[in-house]
N, C-alpha and C positions, 0 to 999 in steps of 0.2 A: 492218665497218660503221664509218663515220666519226662521231665524236662530239666535242662540246666538253666538255673537262674544266674546269669553272668554277674549281676551286682552282688548277690549273696556269695557267690564263689569268690569274687575279688575281695570282699570285705572279710572273709574268713581265712584268707591266705595270710597267716602270720609269719610262718617260716617254712620254706620248702623242705627243710630238713625233718620237720616233725609233724606238722599239721596240714600240709599242703592239700592232701586229697580227702581229708576227713569231712570237709564241708562242701564238696564239689557239687553234689546232686541235691536238687530241691524237687520234691514231688509236686506236681500241679494238682491241687485238690488233695485227696487222700492217697493217690497213687493206686495203681491196679496191679494185681499179681499177674505173672506170666500165665498164658493160657495153659490149663492143665485139666484134662478130662477126668483125672482121678482125685480132684480136690474133695476132701471129706465134708460131709454136712456139719454145720455148727454143733458143738456139744453142749448140752444143757449144763447149768452150773452144778446141779446135784448129780450129774452123771459121772461115773468113774472113768477117768481117762485111761486109754489103753497104754500099756508099756511101750516105750519107743524101741523099735528094733535096732540093735547094735549093728553098725556098718564097719567092717574092717577097712582101715585106711593105711596103706603102706607108707613108710617113711618117705618124705619127699626126696631124700638123697638117693633113694633106690629107683627113682622114676626119671627117665631121660626126658629132655625137652622134645615135644612133638615136632615133626617136620612142618615146615611152613605150608599152609594150605594154598591151593591155586587162587591167584588174585582174581578179583572181579571189579570192573570199572565202577567207580563211585561208591564202592562198598568197603567196609572193614570186615574181613573174614578171619575168624580165629578158631583154634582148636585147643582143648585143654586136656590135661592128664593129671591124675592124682586128685587129692582133695575129696571133700564130701559132696560137692556139687559140680555138675557139668556146665562149663561156661562156653561151650562150643556154639558157633552160629555165624550168621552173616547179617550185617546191618548196614543200611544206607548211611553214608558218612558225609560230613562237611568239615571244612577247615577255615580257620581265621588267624590273622596275623597282626601283631603290633611291631612297629620298628623301634619304638621307644617306650618301654623296653623291648628288646629284640626277642619276642616270644611267639611261637607258633603252637596252635592247638588243633588237634584232629578229634572230632567228636562223632560218635555213633550212638544212636538211641532208637528205641522202639518201646511200646508199652511193656513194662516189666524189666527193662534192661537199659543200662547206659555205660559207655566206656569213653574215657578221655585220655588222650596222649598229649602231654605237655612238653614242649621243647624250649630250652634256653639256647638261642641261636648264636653261633660265633660270628665274628667279622669274617669277610671273605667267603670262601667256599662253604656252602651249607649242606652239600651232599656228602655228609660224613656219618660216622657212627656216633650215636649219643648214648653213653652209658647211663644207667639208672644211678642218680647221685643226689645227695642231700647236703644241706649246710646247717650249721648250728643256728644261724640267723641269716635272713635275707635269702638270696638265690645262690645256688652253686655256680662255680665257674663253668662257662660254656666251653664245649658242647656238653649238655647234660639233658636228661629227660626224666619224667615221672609218668606213671600210669595209674589210673584209678578206674575201678569197675564197681558198679552197683547193680544188684539183682534183687528184684521183688518176686517172691515165689511163695505160693500158698499162704498168703497172709503174713509173711516174714520178709525182712529186708536184710541184705548182707552187703557189706562194703569191703572192698579189697583194695590194697595198695601194693604196688610193685616194690619188692625188697631188694631185688638184684636182677641183672640182665642188661639188655641193650636194645636200641632201636636204630635201624639204618635207613637214612633217607636216600632213595635211589633216584629220585627226580625232585626238582624244586623250581617253582616258578608260579605261573597262574594256576597250576595244578601240582599236587604233591603225591608221591608214591613212596612206599617203603615196606619194611618188614620188621618184625620184632620177635624176641624170645625172652620172656621175663618169668620170674617166680613171684606170684602174688601171695599176699598174706591177708587173711580176713582180720579186720581190726579188733573184733571182739573175741572170737574163738581162737584166733591165731592159726586157723586151718590154712595150709599152704597148697598151692596148685601151680603146675606149669601151664603157661599161657603163651602160645605162639600164633602169629597172625601176619596178615598182609593188608595194606590199603593201597588202592590203585587209582591214579588219575582223579583224586578228590579235588574239587574246585576250592580255591583259596580266596577268601574275601577279607577285606580289612575290617578289623574291629573298630567300632566307633571311638572317636578320640577320647570321650569321657571315660570309657571303659579301660582304654590303655592307660590313661592318667591314674585311674584308681588302682590298676594293677601295679603301676610303677610305685605308687605310694606304699602299697603293701609289700612289694619285694625289695624296694630300695628306699626306705624312709629317709636316710641321710641325704641322698641325692635330691629327693623331692623337697626337703627343707631348705637346702641350699638354693634351689631355683626360686623359692618364694621370697628370699631375702632381697631387699632393694640394693 
């Protein structure tokens, strides 16, 4: 089963500009590949591997962003276009919030797949558009967002990070709703894919105080140091 280890996530957020989503996901145990009825049998060490079939991939610039899929209550629903792998699907979602720092996260996961939307919340009205943004160090100026996706498939793992795009929060309170359209980049192969989706009436729970403090230390180390001084 795939899970998000919050402590591991917080400890590995060094800068939202470069490494924010590279350490988001921690597999519980070894992790399980997505269900696939065509998974090949293991190949013996002395058996010659078959040549990999070449797949034609169109330049991402020639592929439009997909239309937003129909929303489903308590779910993140997404559709993808382009790239080497299909990231379309719908997954039960949950959300968590810190007020110090002002950060919201929307998480969707199931065996073989995980997606995380991370928001730096502004003061005042939070039902605004959040562009994908990064900073050389610390957190970008709010409103800003990042997106990470990880896929386990046929014994391999692929990690994607949004390079551009935006997320719109259409409702905010005890539940959150919104929609997004981003371009994801796979961090090893640099394969790019359009990724559009919705999340609807996802319940928001407060993150435990210790996790919020750890996140603040990672995102705003100077502020955390000042608070500790007598």
